[in-house]
ROSE-4610 file (N, C-alpha, C; in Angstrom, 1 decimal, always signed):
// ROSE-4610
residu = [M/M/M/A/A/A/A/A/A/E/E/E/P/P/P/V/V/V/F/F/F/V/V/V/G/G/G/A/A/A/H/H/H/W/W/W/G/G/G/E/E/E/G/G/G/G/G/G/W/W/W/L/L/L/A/A/A/T/T/T/A/A/A/F/F/F/G/G/G/P/P/P/A/A/A/G/G/G/H/H/H/E/E/E/S/S/S/T/T/T/C/C/C/V/V/V/F/F/F/E/E/E/E/E/E/I/I/I/G/G/G/G/G/G/V/V/V/W/W/W/A/A/A/H/H/H/Y/Y/Y/G/G/G/E/E/E/R/R/R/A/A/A/R/R/R/R/R/R/V/V/V/V/V/V/V/V/V/S/S/S/V/V/V/P/P/P/I/I/I/G/G/G/L/L/L/P/P/P/E/E/E/D/D/D/D/D/D/D/D/D/G/G/G/R/R/R/G/G/G/P/P/P/E/E/E/A/A/A/L/L/L/A/A/A/R/R/R/E/E/E/L/L/L/L/L/L/G/G/G/E/E/E/Q/Q/Q/A/A/A/E/E/E/E/E/E/V/V/V/L/L/L/P/P/P/V/V/V/P/P/P/V/V/V/R/R/R/E/E/E/A/A/A/T/T/T/R/R/R/K/K/K/R/R/R/T/T/T/Y/Y/Y/R/R/R/V/V/V/A/A/A/N/N/N/R/R/R/V/V/V/H/H/H/R/R/R/R/R/R/R/R/R/T/T/T/G/G/G/T/T/T/A/A/A/L/L/L/P/P/P/E/E/E/A/A/A/A/A/A/F/F/F/Q/Q/Q/R/R/R/A/A/A/P/P/P/P/P/P/I/I/I/A/A/A/A/A/A/V/V/V/D/D/D/E/E/E/L/L/L/L/L/L/G/G/G/E/E/E/I/I/I/P/P/P/E/E/E/A/A/A/R/R/R/E/E/E/A/A/A/F/F/F/A/A/A/A/A/A/A/A/A/H/H/H/P/P/P/E/E/E/L/L/L/C/C/C/F/F/F/R/R/R/A/A/A/F/F/F/A/A/A/G/G/G/E/E/E/P/P/P/L/L/L/A/A/A/E/E/E/P/P/P/P/P/P/D/D/D/T/T/T/A/A/A/A/A/A/G/G/G/Y/Y/Y/A/A/A/E/E/E/R/R/R/M/M/M/R/R/R/A/A/A/L/L/L/V/V/V/A/A/A/H/H/H/D/D/D/R/R/R/D/D/D/A/A/A/P/P/P/P/P/P/T/T/T/V/V/V/Q/Q/Q/A/A/A/V/V/V/A/A/A/E/E/E/G/G/G/T/T/T/A/A/A/G/G/G/E/E/E/A/A/A/V/V/V/S/S/S/V/V/V/R/R/R/S/S/S/V/V/V/L/L/L/A/A/A/A/A/A/T/T/T/A/A/A/L/L/L/A/A/A/Y/Y/Y/T/T/T/A/A/A/R/R/R/P/P/P/G/G/G/D/D/D/G/G/G/E/E/E/L/L/L/R/R/R/T/T/T/L/L/L/P/P/P/A/A/A/D/D/D/P/P/P/E/E/E/R/R/R/D/D/D/A/A/A/R/R/R/G/G/G/L/L/L/S/S/S/M/M/M/A/A/A/L/L/L/C/C/C/Y/Y/Y/R/R/R/A/A/A/A/A/A/A/A/A/P/P/P/L/L/L/G/G/G]
num = [1/1/1/2/2/2/3/3/3/4/4/4/5/5/5/6/6/6/7/7/7/8/8/8/9/9/9/10/10/10/11/11/11/12/12/12/13/13/13/14/14/14/15/15/15/16/16/16/17/17/17/18/18/18/19/19/19/20/20/20/21/21/21/22/22/22/23/23/23/24/24/24/25/25/25/26/26/26/27/27/27/28/28/28/29/29/29/30/30/30/31/31/31/32/32/32/33/33/33/34/34/34/35/35/35/36/36/36/37/37/37/38/38/38/39/39/39/40/40/40/41/41/41/42/42/42/43/43/43/44/44/44/45/45/45/46/46/46/47/47/47/48/48/48/49/49/49/50/50/50/51/51/51/52/52/52/53/53/53/54/54/54/55/55/55/56/56/56/57/57/57/58/58/58/59/59/59/60/60/60/61/61/61/62/62/62/63/63/63/64/64/64/65/65/65/66/66/66/67/67/67/68/68/68/69/69/69/70/70/70/71/71/71/72/72/72/73/73/73/74/74/74/75/75/75/76/76/76/77/77/77/78/78/78/79/79/79/80/80/80/81/81/81/82/82/82/83/83/83/84/84/84/85/85/85/86/86/86/87/87/87/88/88/88/89/89/89/90/90/90/91/91/91/92/92/92/93/93/93/94/94/94/95/95/95/96/96/96/97/97/97/98/98/98/99/99/99/100/100/100/101/101/101/102/102/102/103/103/103/104/104/104/105/105/105/106/106/106/107/107/107/108/108/108/109/109/109/110/110/110/111/111/111/112/112/112/113/113/113/114/114/114/115/115/115/116/116/116/117/117/117/118/118/118/119/119/119/120/120/120/121/121/121/122/122/122/123/123/123/124/124/124/125/125/125/126/126/126/127/127/127/128/128/128/129/129/129/130/130/130/131/131/131/132/132/132/133/133/133/134/134/134/135/135/135/136/136/136/137/137/137/138/138/138/139/139/139/140/140/140/141/141/141/142/142/142/143/143/143/144/144/144/145/145/145/146/146/146/147/147/147/148/148/148/149/149/149/150/150/150/151/151/151/152/152/152/153/153/153/154/154/154/155/155/155/156/156/156/157/157/157/158/158/158/159/159/159/160/160/160/161/161/161/162/162/162/163/163/163/164/164/164/165/165/165/166/166/166/167/167/167/168/168/168/169/169/169/170/170/170/171/171/171/172/172/172/173/173/173/174/174/174/175/175/175/176/176/176/177/177/177/178/178/178/179/179/179/180/180/180/181/181/181/182/182/182/183/183/183/184/184/184/185/185/185/186/186/186/187/187/187/188/188/188/189/189/189/190/190/190/191/191/191/192/192/192/193/193/193/194/194/194/195/195/195/196/196/196/197/197/197/198/198/198/199/199/199/200/200/200/201/201/201/202/202/202/203/203/203/204/204/204/205/205/205/206/206/206/207/207/207/208/208/208/209/209/209/210/210/210/211/211/211/212/212/212/213/213/213/214/214/214/215/215/215/216/216/216/217/217/217/218/218/218/219/219/219/220/220/220/221/221/221/222/222/222/223/223/223/224/224/224/225/225/225/226/226/226/227/227/227/228/228/228/229/229/229/230/230/230/231/231/231/232/232/232/233/233/233/234/234/234/235/235/235/236/236/236/237/237/237/238/238/238/239/239/239/240/240/240/241/241/241/242/242/242/243/243/243/244/244/244/245/245/245]
x = [+34.1/+33.6/+33.6/+34.2/+34.4/+33.0/+33.0/+31.7/+31.4/+30.1/+29.8/+30.1/+30.6/+30.9/+29.7/+30.0/+29.2/+29.6/+28.7/+28.8/+28.1/+28.8/+28.5/+28.2/+27.2/+27.1/+26.9/+27.9/+28.0/+27.8/+26.8/+26.3/+26.6/+27.3/+27.5/+26.5/+25.7/+24.7/+24.1/+23.5/+23.1/+24.1/+25.2/+26.3/+26.8/+26.3/+26.9/+26.8/+27.3/+27.2/+26.2/+25.3/+24.3/+24.9/+25.1/+25.6/+24.7/+24.5/+23.6/+24.5/+24.2/+25.1/+24.0/+24.5/+23.9/+24.8/+24.2/+24.9/+24.3/+24.8/+24.3/+22.9/+22.1/+20.6/+19.9/+20.6/+20.0/+20.4/+19.5/+19.7/+20.0/+21.1/+21.4/+21.2/+21.7/+21.7/+21.8/+21.3/+21.5/+21.9/+22.9/+23.3/+23.8/+23.7/+24.1/+25.4/+26.4/+27.7/+28.1/+28.7/+29.2/+30.4/+31.2/+32.5/+32.7/+33.4/+33.7/+34.4/+35.3/+36.0/+35.0/+33.8/+32.7/+32.3/+32.1/+31.6/+32.7/+34.0/+35.0/+35.2/+35.0/+35.1/+33.9/+32.7/+31.5/+31.7/+32.0/+31.9/+33.3/+34.3/+35.6/+36.1/+35.7/+36.2/+35.5/+34.3/+33.6/+33.3/+33.7/+33.4/+34.4/+33.6/+34.4/+34.6/+33.6/+33.6/+32.8/+33.2/+32.6/+32.6/+31.4/+31.2/+30.7/+31.6/+31.2/+30.8/+30.1/+29.5/+30.5/+31.7/+32.7/+33.8/+34.6/+35.6/+36.9/+37.5/+38.7/+39.8/+40.9/+41.9/+41.8/+42.6/+42.4/+43.6/+43.0/+43.9/+44.9/+46.0/+47.0/+46.9/+46.8/+47.0/+46.0/+45.1/+44.2/+42.7/+42.0/+40.8/+39.7/+39.9/+38.9/+39.3/+38.7/+39.1/+38.3/+38.8/+38.3/+36.9/+36.8/+35.7/+34.4/+34.6/+33.3/+33.1/+34.0/+33.6/+33.0/+33.3/+32.6/+31.3/+31.0/+29.7/+28.7/+29.3/+28.3/+27.8/+28.7/+28.2/+27.2/+27.1/+26.3/+25.0/+24.8/+23.6/+22.6/+22.9/+21.9/+21.4/+20.2/+19.4/+20.1/+20.7/+21.2/+22.9/+23.3/+24.7/+25.3/+24.5/+24.8/+24.9/+24.4/+24.5/+26.1/+26.8/+28.3/+29.1/+29.6/+30.4/+31.8/+32.5/+34.0/+34.6/+35.8/+36.6/+37.7/+37.7/+38.7/+40.2/+41.1/+42.5/+42.8/+43.7/+43.9/+44.1/+45.0/+45.3/+44.2/+43.2/+42.0/+41.0/+41.1/+40.1/+40.6/+41.7/+42.1/+41.9/+41.4/+41.2/+39.9/+39.8/+38.5/+37.5/+38.0/+37.1/+37.1/+35.9/+35.9/+36.9/+37.0/+38.0/+39.3/+39.9/+41.1/+41.1/+40.3/+40.2/+40.1/+39.2/+39.0/+40.5/+41.1/+42.3/+43.4/+43.5/+44.4/+44.1/+42.8/+42.3/+42.6/+42.3/+42.6/+44.1/+44.9/+46.4/+46.9/+46.3/+46.7/+46.2/+45.1/+44.3/+44.1/+44.1/+43.6/+42.2/+41.4/+39.8/+39.4/+38.3/+37.6/+37.0/+36.8/+36.1/+34.8/+33.8/+32.4/+32.1/+31.4/+31.2/+30.5/+29.6/+28.9/+30.0/+31.0/+32.0/+32.9/+33.1/+33.9/+33.0/+31.7/+30.8/+31.0/+31.6/+31.9/+33.3/+34.1/+35.6/+35.9/+35.3/+35.5/+35.5/+34.3/+34.2/+35.1/+35.5/+36.4/+37.8/+38.1/+39.6/+39.5/+38.4/+38.3/+38.6/+37.8/+38.1/+39.5/+40.0/+41.5/+42.5/+42.2/+43.1/+42.8/+41.7/+41.5/+42.3/+42.2/+42.8/+44.3/+44.8/+46.2/+46.8/+45.9/+46.2/+46.0/+45.0/+44.6/+44.7/+45.6/+45.8/+44.6/+44.1/+42.8/+41.5/+41.5/+40.4/+40.6/+41.9/+42.1/+41.9/+42.0/+41.7/+40.1/+39.4/+37.9/+37.2/+37.6/+36.8/+36.8/+35.8/+35.5/+34.6/+34.9/+33.9/+32.8/+31.7/+30.6/+29.9/+29.0/+28.1/+26.6/+25.9/+24.5/+23.8/+23.8/+23.2/+23.7/+25.1/+25.5/+25.0/+24.9/+24.3/+22.9/+22.1/+20.7/+20.7/+21.5/+21.6/+21.9/+22.9/+23.2/+22.0/+21.3/+20.4/+19.1/+18.9/+17.7/+18.0/+19.3/+19.5/+19.4/+19.1/+19.0/+19.2/+19.3/+19.4/+18.2/+18.1/+16.9/+16.6/+15.3/+14.8/+14.5/+14.2/+13.7/+14.7/+14.7/+15.6/+15.3/+16.5/+16.2/+15.5/+15.2/+14.5/+13.1/+12.6/+11.1/+10.3/+9.1/+8.3/+8.5/+8.5/+8.7/+10.1/+11.0/+12.5/+12.5/+11.8/+11.7/+11.3/+10.1/+9.5/+10.4/+11.1/+11.9/+13.2/+13.7/+14.7/+14.2/+13.1/+12.5/+12.4/+12.1/+11.7/+13.3/+14.2/+15.5/+16.0/+15.8/+16.1/+15.4/+14.1/+13.4/+13.8/+14.2/+14.8/+15.9/+16.8/+17.9/+17.5/+16.4/+16.1/+14.6/+13.8/+12.4/+12.0/+12.8/+12.6/+13.2/+13.4/+14.2/+13.0/+11.6/+10.9/+10.8/+10.8/+11.0/+12.3/+13.3/+14.8/+14.8/+14.2/+14.3/+13.5/+12.5/+11.8/+12.5/+13.3/+14.1/+15.2/+15.8/+16.9/+16.3/+15.1/+14.5/+14.2/+13.7/+13.4/+14.8/+15.8/+17.1/+17.5/+17.0/+17.4/+16.5/+15.6/+14.6/+15.3/+14.9/+15.5/+16.6/+16.9/+18.0/+17.4/+18.1/+17.7/+18.4/+17.7/+18.0/+17.1/+17.4/+16.3/+16.0/+14.8/+14.6/+15.5/+16.1/+17.1/+18.4/+18.7/+19.9/+19.7/+18.5/+18.0/+18.1/+17.6/+17.8/+19.2/+20.0/+21.3/+22.1/+21.9/+22.7/+22.4/+21.0/+20.6/+21.2/+21.3/+21.8/+23.2/+24.1/+25.4/+25.6/+24.8/+24.8/+24.6/+23.5/+23.2/+24.5/+25.2/+26.4/+27.5/+27.6/+28.7/+28.5/+27.2/+26.8/+26.9/+27.7/+27.5/+26.1/+25.7/+24.3/+24.4/+23.2/+23.0/+24.0/+24.7/+25.8/+27.1/+27.9/+29.4/+29.7/+30.6/+31.0/+32.1/+31.7/+32.5/+32.9/+33.8/+34.4/+34.4/+34.2/+34.5/+35.7/+36.9/+37.0/+37.3/+37.3/+37.3/+38.9/+39.7/+41.1/+41.7/+41.3/+41.6/+42.9/+43.2/+44.7/+44.7/+45.7/+46.0/+46.6/+46.2/+46.8/+48.1/+48.5/+50.0/+50.3/+49.1/+49.5/+49.0/+48.7/+48.5/+47.0/+46.2/+44.7/+44.1/+43.4/+42.7/+41.5/+41.5/+40.7/+39.5/+38.4/+37.4/+36.0/+35.1/+33.5/+33.0/+32.5/+32.1/+30.7/+30.2/+28.6/+28.5/+27.3/+27.0/+26.0/+26.6/+25.7/+26.2/+25.3/+25.6/+26.6/+26.6/+27.5/+28.1/+29.0/+29.6/+28.6/+28.5/+27.8/+28.4/+27.6/+28.3/+27.9]
y = [+25.6/+24.8/+25.5/+24.7/+25.4/+25.8/+26.9/+27.4/+26.4/+26.2/+25.3/+26.0/+25.2/+25.7/+26.1/+26.9/+27.4/+27.3/+27.2/+26.9/+28.1/+28.9/+30.2/+30.3/+30.8/+31.2/+32.6/+33.3/+34.7/+35.2/+35.9/+36.2/+37.7/+38.3/+39.6/+40.0/+41.2/+41.7/+43.0/+43.7/+45.2/+45.9/+45.8/+46.6/+46.2/+44.9/+44.3/+43.0/+42.2/+40.9/+40.5/+39.5/+38.9/+37.5/+37.4/+36.1/+35.3/+34.1/+33.2/+32.1/+31.8/+30.9/+29.7/+28.6/+27.3/+26.8/+26.5/+25.7/+24.3/+23.6/+22.2/+22.0/+22.8/+22.7/+23.4/+23.9/+24.5/+26.0/+26.7/+28.0/+28.8/+29.5/+30.4/+31.8/+32.3/+33.8/+34.2/+35.4/+36.1/+37.5/+38.0/+39.3/+40.0/+41.3/+41.9/+42.8/+42.8/+43.5/+44.3/+45.4/+46.2/+45.6/+44.9/+44.3/+43.0/+42.2/+40.7/+40.6/+41.6/+41.7/+41.6/+42.2/+42.0/+40.8/+40.1/+38.6/+37.8/+38.0/+37.2/+37.7/+38.8/+39.5/+38.8/+38.7/+38.1/+36.6/+36.0/+34.5/+33.7/+34.5/+33.8/+32.8/+33.2/+32.3/+30.9/+30.9/+29.7/+29.0/+29.7/+29.2/+28.1/+27.1/+25.9/+26.1/+26.6/+26.9/+28.1/+28.9/+30.1/+30.0/+29.8/+29.6/+31.1/+31.7/+32.9/+32.8/+33.9/+33.8/+34.6/+34.9/+35.3/+34.4/+34.5/+33.5/+33.8/+32.7/+32.6/+32.0/+32.6/+32.0/+32.7/+33.8/+34.7/+34.5/+34.5/+34.4/+35.7/+35.6/+36.5/+37.1/+36.2/+36.5/+35.5/+35.0/+34.1/+34.7/+34.3/+35.0/+34.2/+33.2/+32.5/+31.3/+31.2/+30.1/+28.8/+27.7/+26.4/+26.2/+26.5/+26.3/+26.9/+28.1/+28.8/+28.2/+27.8/+27.1/+25.9/+25.0/+23.8/+24.1/+25.2/+25.4/+25.8/+26.6/+27.0/+25.9/+24.8/+23.5/+22.8/+23.0/+22.2/+23.0/+24.3/+25.1/+25.3/+24.8/+25.0/+26.5/+26.8/+28.1/+29.1/+28.7/+29.7/+30.0/+29.4/+29.5/+31.0/+31.8/+33.2/+34.1/+33.2/+33.9/+33.7/+32.9/+32.6/+33.7/+34.8/+35.8/+35.6/+36.1/+35.8/+36.4/+36.0/+36.4/+37.4/+38.6/+39.6/+39.1/+39.4/+39.1/+39.7/+39.3/+40.1/+41.4/+41.9/+43.3/+44.2/+43.6/+44.3/+44.5/+43.6/+43.9/+45.0/+45.5/+46.5/+47.9/+47.9/+49.2/+49.7/+51.0/+51.7/+52.0/+52.1/+52.4/+51.3/+51.2/+50.1/+50.3/+51.5/+51.9/+51.1/+51.5/+51.2/+49.7/+49.0/+47.6/+46.9/+47.5/+46.6/+46.8/+47.8/+48.0/+46.9/+46.8/+45.9/+44.5/+44.1/+42.8/+42.5/+43.4/+43.1/+42.8/+43.8/+43.5/+42.2/+41.8/+40.5/+39.3/+39.6/+38.3/+38.2/+39.5/+39.7/+39.7/+39.7/+39.8/+41.0/+41.4/+42.3/+41.9/+42.7/+42.4/+42.9/+42.1/+42.6/+43.7/+44.5/+45.5/+44.8/+43.9/+43.3/+42.5/+41.9/+41.3/+42.3/+43.5/+44.6/+44.9/+45.0/+45.3/+44.5/+43.2/+42.3/+42.5/+43.3/+43.4/+43.8/+44.8/+45.3/+44.1/+43.2/+42.2/+41.1/+40.8/+39.8/+40.3/+41.4/+41.9/+41.9/+42.1/+42.2/+40.9/+39.9/+38.4/+38.0/+38.3/+38.0/+38.6/+39.9/+40.6/+40.0/+39.6/+39.0/+37.7/+36.9/+35.4/+35.7/+36.7/+37.0/+37.4/+38.1/+38.6/+37.7/+36.8/+35.9/+34.5/+33.9/+32.4/+31.5/+31.9/+31.2/+31.2/+32.3/+32.5/+31.8/+31.7/+31.1/+29.5/+29.1/+27.7/+27.5/+28.5/+28.2/+28.6/+29.5/+30.0/+29.0/+29.1/+28.3/+29.2/+28.9/+29.8/+28.9/+29.4/+28.8/+29.8/+29.2/+30.1/+29.6/+30.5/+30.0/+29.2/+29.4/+28.8/+27.3/+27.1/+25.8/+25.0/+25.7/+25.1/+24.7/+25.6/+25.2/+23.9/+23.9/+23.0/+21.5/+21.7/+20.3/+19.9/+20.8/+20.4/+19.8/+20.4/+20.0/+18.7/+18.5/+17.3/+17.4/+18.6/+19.0/+20.5/+20.9/+22.3/+23.0/+24.2/+25.0/+25.8/+25.8/+26.3/+27.9/+28.3/+29.8/+30.7/+31.9/+32.9/+33.2/+33.6/+33.7/+35.0/+36.0/+37.1/+37.1/+35.9/+35.8/+35.0/+35.1/+34.2/+32.9/+32.4/+31.0/+30.5/+31.4/+31.1/+31.0/+31.8/+31.8/+30.5/+30.0/+28.6/+27.5/+27.5/+26.5/+26.3/+27.5/+27.4/+26.9/+27.4/+26.9/+25.3/+24.9/+23.4/+22.7/+23.3/+22.9/+22.8/+23.8/+23.7/+22.7/+22.6/+21.5/+20.2/+20.0/+18.6/+18.3/+19.3/+19.1/+19.1/+19.8/+19.9/+20.2/+19.3/+19.5/+20.7/+21.1/+22.2/+23.5/+23.5/+24.8/+26.0/+25.8/+26.9/+27.9/+27.1/+28.2/+28.6/+27.9/+28.4/+29.6/+29.7/+30.8/+31.9/+31.7/+32.7/+33.4/+32.5/+33.0/+33.8/+33.4/+34.2/+35.6/+35.6/+36.8/+37.7/+37.2/+37.9/+38.7/+37.9/+38.5/+39.5/+40.0/+41.1/+42.2/+42.2/+43.4/+44.7/+45.6/+47.0/+47.2/+46.2/+46.2/+46.2/+46.6/+46.6/+45.3/+44.2/+43.0/+42.3/+41.7/+41.1/+39.7/+39.3/+37.8/+36.9/+37.5/+36.6/+36.3/+37.4/+37.3/+36.5/+36.5/+35.6/+34.1/+33.9/+32.4/+32.1/+32.9/+32.7/+32.3/+33.4/+33.1/+31.9/+31.4/+30.2/+29.0/+28.9/+27.9/+27.9/+28.8/+28.8/+28.3/+28.6/+28.1/+26.7/+26.2/+24.7/+23.9/+24.5/+23.9/+23.8/+24.9/+25.0/+24.0/+23.8/+22.8/+21.4/+20.7/+19.2/+18.7/+17.8/+17.3/+16.2/+16.1/+15.0/+15.4/+14.4/+14.7/+15.1/+15.1/+15.5/+16.8/+17.6/+18.7/+18.4/+18.8/+18.6/+19.9/+19.7/+20.9/+20.7/+21.9/+21.9/+22.8/+22.2/+20.8/+20.0/+18.7/+17.8/+17.9/+18.1/+18.4/+19.7/+20.9/+22.2/+22.6/+23.5/+24.0/+25.2/+25.7/+26.9/+28.0/+29.2/+30.4/+30.8/+31.9/+32.3/+32.4/+32.8/+32.8/+31.6/+30.5/+29.2/+28.9/+29.9/+29.6/+28.8/+27.8/+26.8/+27.5/+27.2/+27.7/+26.6/+26.8/+25.9/+26.5/+25.9/+26.3/+25.0/+25.2/+24.0/+23.9/+22.8/+22.3/+21.0/+20.9/+19.6/+18.7/+17.5/+16.6/+15.1/+14.2/+12.7/+12.1/+12.7/+12.3/+13.3/+13.3/+14.5/+14.9/+16.2/+16.6/+16.4/+16.3/+16.1/+14.8]
z = [+44.5/+43.3/+42.0/+40.9/+39.7/+39.0/+38.5/+37.6/+36.6/+36.3/+35.3/+33.9/+32.8/+31.4/+30.8/+29.7/+28.8/+27.4/+26.5/+25.1/+24.4/+23.7/+23.2/+21.7/+21.2/+19.8/+19.7/+18.9/+18.8/+17.4/+17.0/+15.8/+15.5/+14.5/+14.2/+13.2/+13.7/+12.9/+13.4/+12.6/+13.1/+13.7/+13.5/+14.1/+15.5/+15.9/+17.2/+17.2/+18.4/+18.6/+19.5/+19.0/+19.8/+20.2/+21.5/+22.1/+22.8/+22.7/+23.2/+23.8/+25.2/+25.9/+26.4/+26.3/+26.7/+27.9/+29.0/+30.0/+30.0/+31.2/+31.1/+31.3/+31.7/+31.6/+30.5/+29.5/+28.3/+28.3/+27.6/+27.5/+28.8/+29.0/+30.1/+30.1/+29.0/+28.9/+27.4/+27.1/+26.0/+26.1/+25.5/+25.7/+24.4/+24.2/+23.0/+23.4/+22.6/+22.8/+21.7/+21.9/+20.8/+20.1/+21.0/+20.4/+20.8/+20.0/+20.3/+21.6/+22.1/+23.2/+24.4/+24.3/+25.4/+25.5/+24.4/+24.6/+25.3/+24.9/+25.7/+27.2/+27.4/+28.7/+29.7/+28.9/+29.7/+30.0/+28.9/+29.0/+29.1/+28.8/+28.5/+29.7/+31.0/+32.0/+32.0/+31.5/+31.4/+30.2/+29.1/+27.7/+27.4/+27.2/+26.4/+25.0/+24.4/+22.9/+22.7/+21.8/+21.2/+19.9/+19.1/+17.8/+17.2/+16.4/+15.8/+14.4/+13.9/+12.5/+11.5/+11.9/+10.9/+10.7/+9.6/+9.3/+10.2/+10.7/+11.5/+10.5/+10.5/+9.8/+8.4/+8.1/+6.9/+5.9/+4.6/+3.6/+3.4/+3.0/+2.8/+1.1/+0.3/-1.2/-2.0/-1.5/-2.3/-2.3/-3.4/-3.6/-3.1/-2.3/-1.8/-1.0/+0.2/+1.2/+0.8/+1.1/+0.7/+1.5/+2.9/+3.5/+3.0/+2.5/+1.9/+0.6/-0.1/-1.5/-1.1/-0.2/+0.2/+0.7/+1.5/+1.9/+0.9/+0.0/-1.2/-1.8/-2.0/-2.7/-2.0/-0.7/+0.1/+0.3/+0.0/+0.6/-0.6/-1.8/-2.8/-3.0/-2.8/-3.1/-2.2/-1.0/-0.1/-0.2/-1.4/-1.5/-1.6/-2.0/-2.1/-0.8/+0.3/+1.6/+2.1/+1.6/+2.0/+1.1/+1.7/+1.0/+1.1/+0.0/+0.1/+1.3/+1.5/+2.8/+2.2/+2.7/+2.6/+3.0/+2.2/+2.7/+4.0/+4.8/+6.0/+6.0/+5.2/+5.0/+4.7/+3.9/+3.5/+4.6/+5.6/+6.7/+7.6/+7.6/+8.3/+7.8/+6.6/+5.9/+6.3/+6.2/+6.7/+5.6/+4.5/+3.3/+2.3/+1.6/+0.6/-0.4/-0.9/-2.1/-1.7/-0.6/-0.3/+0.0/+0.6/+0.8/-0.5/-1.4/-2.8/-3.4/-3.4/-4.1/-3.5/-2.1/-1.5/-1.9/-1.7/-2.1/-3.5/-4.5/-6.0/-6.1/-5.5/-5.7/-5.3/-4.1/-3.5/-4.2/-4.8/-5.2/-6.8/-7.4/-8.8/-8.9/-7.9/-8.0/-7.2/-7.6/-6.8/-5.5/-4.4/-3.2/-3.3/-3.1/-3.3/-1.9/-2.2/-1.1/+0.2/-0.2/+0.9/+1.7/+1.2/+1.9/+2.7/+2.4/+3.0/+4.2/+4.2/+5.3/+6.6/+6.3/+7.4/+7.9/+7.3/+7.5/+9.0/+9.6/+11.0/+12.0/+12.0/+12.9/+12.6/+11.4/+11.1/+11.6/+11.6/+11.9/+13.4/+14.2/+15.5/+16.2/+15.6/+16.0/+15.8/+14.6/+14.3/+15.3/+15.7/+16.5/+18.0/+18.4/+19.6/+19.8/+18.8/+18.9/+18.7/+18.2/+18.1/+19.5/+20.4/+21.6/+22.9/+22.8/+23.9/+23.6/+24.0/+23.7/+24.0/+25.2/+25.8/+24.7/+24.2/+23.3/+22.0/+21.7/+20.4/+20.5/+21.7/+22.1/+22.0/+22.3/+22.6/+21.1/+20.4/+19.4/+18.1/+17.3/+16.3/+15.3/+13.9/+13.0/+12.4/+12.2/+11.4/+10.6/+9.8/+9.0/+9.5/+9.8/+10.3/+9.3/+7.9/+7.0/+7.0/+7.1/+7.2/+8.4/+9.5/+10.7/+10.4/+9.9/+9.7/+8.6/+7.7/+6.7/+7.4/+8.3/+9.0/+9.8/+10.5/+11.4/+10.6/+9.3/+8.6/+7.9/+7.5/+7.0/+5.4/+5.0/+3.5/+3.2/+2.1/+1.8/+2.0/+2.6/+2.7/+1.4/+1.2/+0.0/+0.0/+1.2/+1.2/+2.0/+1.4/+1.9/+3.4/+4.2/+5.6/+6.0/+5.2/+5.5/+5.2/+5.0/+4.5/+5.7/+5.7/+6.7/+6.5/+5.1/+4.9/+5.3/+5.1/+5.5/+7.0/+7.8/+9.2/+9.7/+8.9/+9.4/+9.0/+8.0/+7.5/+8.5/+9.0/+10.0/+11.4/+11.7/+12.8/+12.9/+11.7/+11.7/+11.6/+11.0/+11.2/+12.7/+13.4/+14.9/+15.6/+15.4/+16.1/+15.7/+14.4/+14.2/+15.0/+15.5/+16.3/+17.8/+18.1/+19.6/+19.5/+20.1/+20.0/+21.0/+21.8/+22.7/+22.2/+20.8/+20.2/+20.3/+20.1/+20.2/+21.3/+22.6/+23.8/+24.0/+23.4/+23.5/+22.7/+21.4/+20.5/+21.2/+21.8/+22.5/+23.7/+24.5/+25.3/+24.9/+23.9/+23.2/+22.7/+22.1/+21.6/+22.8/+23.8/+25.1/+25.7/+25.5/+26.0/+25.2/+24.0/+23.2/+23.4/+24.5/+24.7/+24.7/+24.0/+24.0/+23.0/+22.3/+21.4/+19.9/+19.0/+17.7/+16.9/+17.2/+16.8/+15.9/+14.8/+13.8/+14.2/+13.8/+14.1/+13.4/+12.1/+11.6/+12.5/+13.1/+14.0/+15.3/+15.8/+16.8/+16.3/+15.3/+14.9/+14.6/+14.1/+13.6/+15.0/+16.0/+17.3/+17.9/+17.9/+18.4/+17.7/+16.3/+15.6/+16.0/+16.0/+16.4/+17.9/+18.8/+20.1/+20.1/+19.4/+19.3/+18.7/+17.8/+17.2/+18.2/+19.0/+20.0/+21.1/+21.7/+22.7/+22.3/+23.2/+22.8/+22.8/+21.9/+21.7/+20.8/+20.1/+19.0/+17.9/+17.3/+16.3/+16.7/+16.1/+16.2/+15.8/+16.4/+15.8/+14.7/+13.5/+12.3/+11.6/+10.8/+10.0/+8.5/+7.9/+6.4/+6.3/+5.6/+5.3/+6.6/+6.4/+7.5/+8.2/+7.2/+7.6/+7.2/+8.0/+7.6/+7.5/+6.6/+6.5/+7.6/+7.8/+8.9/+7.9/+8.5/+7.9/+8.3/+7.9/+8.1/+9.6/+10.4/+11.9/+12.5/+12.0/+12.5/+12.8/+12.4/+12.8/+11.8/+12.4/+11.4/+10.7/+9.3/+8.4/+8.1/+8.8/+8.7/+9.2/+8.8/+9.1/+9.9/+11.1/+11.8/+11.7/+11.9/+11.9/+12.9/+13.2/+14.1/+13.5/+13.1/+12.4/+12.6/+12.5/+12.9/+12.0/+10.7/+9.5/+8.9/+8.1/+7.4/+6.3/+6.0/+5.0/+3.6/+2.5/+1.2/+0.6]
């Protein structure tokens, strides 16, 4: 008998990956991994979809991908949560100074240091998808704030690291699934003993809800994505009954 499929949301934060998996009956498991390869090794045989919180499909010589620009237009007060994407070569550099020099040479613009902090997980996902065809078929990129925006039906007003922001994002999850509160609690319990923030728990849950079939369709920004030099689709996904915008 074939194993039941899972739909995974994997959020990078606090130096590791928080992965939450939904099965046919709902939340199945939550685990913390040091590397994205651990997420794939653990869930890959059963994963129908793995939605990650880093971009897939990297620019070579452009200073901004279309998906991020579109997301910023939709997020209102939370637009600044969407960081620029480093060019592929810059994601492989170990220091900000070198990465910034490469990015500036390729694009003519500086790379924000906050964007460079995400370079290692971006490069790791890029390398995984280049090496494992099955992962390439299963992985999709999203931004947690875009997922919350889609569930809420309107831009969120409060920053994610505040009590008001927590409440607003919980309301967005409940709007998508009335059983979201116990699900979030189960995800939080799955991180016991790990240095994981409440923000990351909510983000991983939102990504997993986006990955799992349910109310609304899985959509992308843009609706007709371009592909990068390696053939990877450059898009951010979200789940909604109608396209955002």
